N, C-alpha and C positions, 0 to 999 in steps of 0.2 A: 839077196835083196829085201830095201827097205820098200814097205807099204808107200808111201811119201814120193818116193822118187819113179817106184812104177807108175804110181797115179800121175802125174809128172809127162812123163812118156807118153799115157795112153792118154794123154788129154791134146800133146803134142801130135799127136797122129791124128786126133780128129780133126783138129785144125788143118791138119794137111790138104784134108780134102772140102773145106768149109763145111762140114758140119756145126750146127749150131742150137741155139740154148740150153748148153751144157750146162749140168748141175749135178756136182758132186752130194752123196750123201753118205754119212758117216755113222757105221752102225757101230762101232764100237763099243757102244756104252750099252744097246741095247741084247739082256743076254740071249730070246731067243731067235736072233739071226744069225745064217749059214753061213753069213762070209763079213769081213769090216766093212766095205765100203760096197758102193753103185757108183756109177757114172752113166749119169743118162742124158742121150741125146738126140738130134734128130738131123734127117735132109728132108729133100724136097721130094724126091720123088726113091723110087726102086733101086733104080740104078746109083743113086749117090748113096741111099743107104746101103748098099751095098760097099762103092769105094768106098767108104768111110771105114766100113767093119775091116777090109782087104787092107787099108792105110794103116789103122790102128794093132792088126798082126803083124805086118813086117815093118812097119815103124821102128815097134816096141821090141819085137827078135834083133834087127842092127844094132837098134841104140842098147839092149840091157841084154843081150841073147836069152830073155824068156819070153819060150812059144806058153798058148795057152792050154790047160786041160783039153778044153771042149771050145765048140761052139755049135749055135742052132740057127736056123731061121734064114736058109739063103734061099730057101725054095720058091718062097713068098715075097722075100722082104721087105715085109712091113714092118719085122719087130727080129729083128738079129743082135743074138745075145753070143759074149764070149767071158771065157770064165778064168779068170786069172789065181781061181782058188780064192785069194783074198780080196780079191779085187771081180764085181762081174760088172763088165761095161753093156749097156743097154742100148740100141740105134736103132729110135723108131721115122715109122714116119710119122705125122704131125695129127692123123683120124687115130690111130693108133695108140700113139703118148696118149692122146687127152680120152681116150675110151681105159686104157690101164691105168692108168693117174700113178704112178709107182709112186713119184715123189710125196701124195696122199698119205700111200697104204705106212708108210715109214712117217707119218707126223713126230714121233719123240728121237728121231734124228737129227745132228746138227746135217742140215739143206745149203751146200756153199753154189752161188748161182757164177759162173765162169764167163766173162765177157765176150761176145762175138768179137772173131778177127776181122777186120774191115775189106 
């Protein structure tokens, strides 16, 4: 499956549960990166962060048949990461996202903001 198709499906899964402030980080031109893309978003509560992560996993599996290699962070649901190999999905609470600032860590990458659904 192409990364662009998987990327779009993941974004749709996030939008299904009203995840917001979605940013894609294109790491394809960064030699030291361990993956090709990040998708970063946030939810307003730990229960919404969990719901977004569940939606991404279920929606992506139903639409493409692709399952993640792994996922972490459900225990406290402040930051859940889902590993699709070439794409890592990061779902944050706002405070955790502000603390870790992943977008700034990869400032050489191409960042693309995705408009929130209404």
